[in-house]
C-alpha positions, 0 to 999 in steps of 0.5 A: 744069288740075284734070283733068290734075292728077287725071290726073297724079296717078292715073297717078303711083299706079298706076305706084306700084302697078305698081311695088310689084307688080314688086317684089314677091317670093314665097317658096317655103316647104316645111314638115314635115307636123305637125298640132301646128305647121304652122298656127301656123307657117304664121299667123305667115308670115301676120303677116310678110306682113301687116307686109311686103305686098312678100313673100309666101309659098306653102307646101307641106307634105309628109310626113316619109316622102319628105321627104328624097327631095323635098328632095334632088331639089329640090337636085340640080336646083338648084331650092333652096326659099327657107325649109325647115323641118328636124329635128335629123336633116336640118339638117346634112345641107344645111350646105354648100348653106345661107344664111349668116345671118352674112353678115346679122347678127353671129355672135356676138350672134346665136348669143347668143341660143341655150343652149349645149346647142342651138348645135351643131346650126345652127352648121357651121365659120364658118357659121351655118346656120338659125334653131331655132324650137322644142326638144325633149327625150327623156324617160320618162313613166309610167302613174300608175294602174299604178305605184301598184297596183304599189306602186312609187314613180317618182323624185321629185327628182334625189336619187332618179334611178334607175340603170339597174338599178333602172329594170329592177326598177321596171318588172318589178315593175309587169310582174307586174300582170295588166293590165300587158302591156309594160313600156317602149313605146319608140320604134325611132329611132337618135335615142331609143336615142342616150339610152343611149350617152351615158348610157353617157359614150359617142358616136357620133363622136370630139371630133375627128370621125375615128372612129365609136362612139369607145368601144367600152366605153360602146357595149357597156354601151349595146348589152347593157343595152338587149339585156337589157330586150327579152330581158326581154320589158320592150321588146316586139317590137311597138316592136323591131324592129316599130316601132309608134309608142310613144305609141300603145302607151302610150296603149293603157293596158298599157304601164308606161312610155313613152320618147319625147320631150316632144313626146308631150304635146300629143298625150296631153292635148288628146286625151284619156287613158284613165288619169292618166300622170306623167313622171319623170328617165331613169334614169343609167348612168355620167353623165345625159343626154338627147338635146336636139332641135327643128324649124328653119328655114333657106335655102339661098344659091342660092334665088330670093330667099335676101336675102328668106328671111333677113330673115324667118329673122332676123325669127323669130329675135328673141326676141319672135317666137320667144316669140310662136310657142311661146305660140301652141302652148300651151307644150308645146315648149321654147325654145332661147333663153337668158333667156327665160322661157316660161309652160309652163301645163298642161305645167310639171309634165309638163317638169320632169323633161325640163328637168331631165335636159336641164340636166344634159346636156353641151353635147358631146352635141348637137355630137355628135348634129349631126355629118351621119354620124349622121344620114346612116347612120341606116336602116343604124345602126338595123338593126344596132341591131335585129340586136343587141337582138334577140340576132342579133349579139352587142354586141362585133359591132354594135360592130365592124359600126357601126363600119364603117359609121360609118366608111366614111361619115366616109371619103366625108365627108372626101373630100367624096362625098356618099353 
């Protein structure tokens, strides 16, 4: 009898193990190649597996070049990954096939966790399509040695913020130094340039979503100001249209300023800079504004394990998990959540002007940036911006050309036809 009971017990245990193995799920995950975040994200997924042994992950890490092509190929074939990491410029492109998290949680409570300035990126109609895992803001860096030698002081508080003209004058003064060979290392991207159209109190898409560049005057102001910086050789052709990474140019020590984003801080501080640097406030035109952004995790309605993916996403959307992830990153990236105290540590001083700019930015800026048309036309829009800032098209003509591009895409969007 003892042997029989032992055999029965062993059989039951074996059956439970086999049943567990059969019920286990392996979720496919695609991450963006990013030395600062990819290992930390994978570390948290391993912790989730430890807490939920029935869920495992098969992770692929892809470079940003070719990332969208790969994801589009999978989507066209109906082979959606269970979870994918996307940026501000990508998430709304996949709103239609996205997994709607409101099927698994209370919509209002979920959204209430996030700052209003970031909510538009994860909302599409009545759907909630993702989890923002960290937030970013564009910002202005400066070389302390060059500014000190030129006798130029950057704004120290919100009452001293430069106008566009004052910004240009300050950079020109520093550029008089023989060792300062470029004024502003400026990333050649639509998103980085977009700060100017928002500071001019303009937008890419009308509030009703029906027209592109609705305020021609604001767009022309932004284009002419930027063209003036390039014409004065304050922004080098190695940035516009050369497309050399602005951070790399700034690290050479020969640039007065860098117009980029807070994600640069981790590399600057961890890698060591050959000179002391600081951050200051963006200049203003009609208003103060910066471009909010960040990275997100999202799922797809027709992925093989969408229910399990939803549970992983909701676990990450818990304030405690988001805070834990940001702590693991060391404080260089921002929290997208309301009422969440984050210790930014050694980055605190650098982030202060960027957080101030972010707080002054109207919420409609995020709504505008989240429009799919802004992302779907990026390559064409960037080409038009380059033509204008290099003097091959007037600001007035550039607005006309940009409107034609954007309105054409809006027409396709309204008819349900992808580009």
